[in-house]
N, C-alpha and C positions, 0 to 999 in steps of 0.2 A: 261260099265250101272254109276259103281261107280263114276266117276267122273264128267257124265250128273249131279247126283243126286247132288256130292260136291257142282255142278256150281249153282243149282236152289238153294240148301240154301242159299248158298254166299250171292244169288244177294237175296234170302228175306232176308236177315242179313243185307246188305244194303237196302236196301227198306226203316223197319223197322227203322234206326237208321236216313235217310235221311227223313222221317215221323217226327221222335223226335225231329233233331233239328227242322225243322218247325215250327211242334208245340210252340216248346220253343223261341226258334229265334224271328218268326215273327206275330203268335197269339199272343203270350203272352202279351207280350207288348201294342196289339195293340186296341185302344177305340175309340167310338165316342162321340162327345162332340154336345151339340144344341136342343136335343130333351126333355131335361129339367130332369125328370124323368124318363124317358125311356132310357136316356146312354147305362145302365150299359144290360138291357137288349134286344137293337136295337143290343150292340155289341156282347155279349152270342149267341143271333141267328144269326147272320153273321161269328161268333168264328164256330159254331157247321157243318153250312154249309158244309165252310171248309176244314173243318176236314171232315164229312161227303165224300165228294168228293175226297181229296186224301185217303182214304179208299177205295171206289170203284175204282179208279183209280188203287191204287195197285194191289187190289186184279182180275182186267182186266192183270194189267201185266205180273202179277206171272200166270196165265193162262195161257194168249200167250207160256209165259215163256214152262212150265210142257206141251205145243201140241208141241212146238216144239221140245225138247227134246223128247218124245215120239215118237212123228215122226222121228227123225234121228234115233234112237234105232230100230223100227219095218225095217228100210229099210236097215238096217248094217245086 
């Protein structure tokens, strides 16, 4: 059981680091031009949507990983 828990925590930290890396390297410098005074607003909306989608994906991945670990532990 301890190894499964450590695996889950390791997976969680990997997802946190990958998500932070994506946010800093890809979303940070992203900008939109051509909409005059709405450039910053549209860019921020796009960044927020992508960040929310990443969080939802990470939650789904961790939920699947947790369910897989507990099913494996219950069967043994």
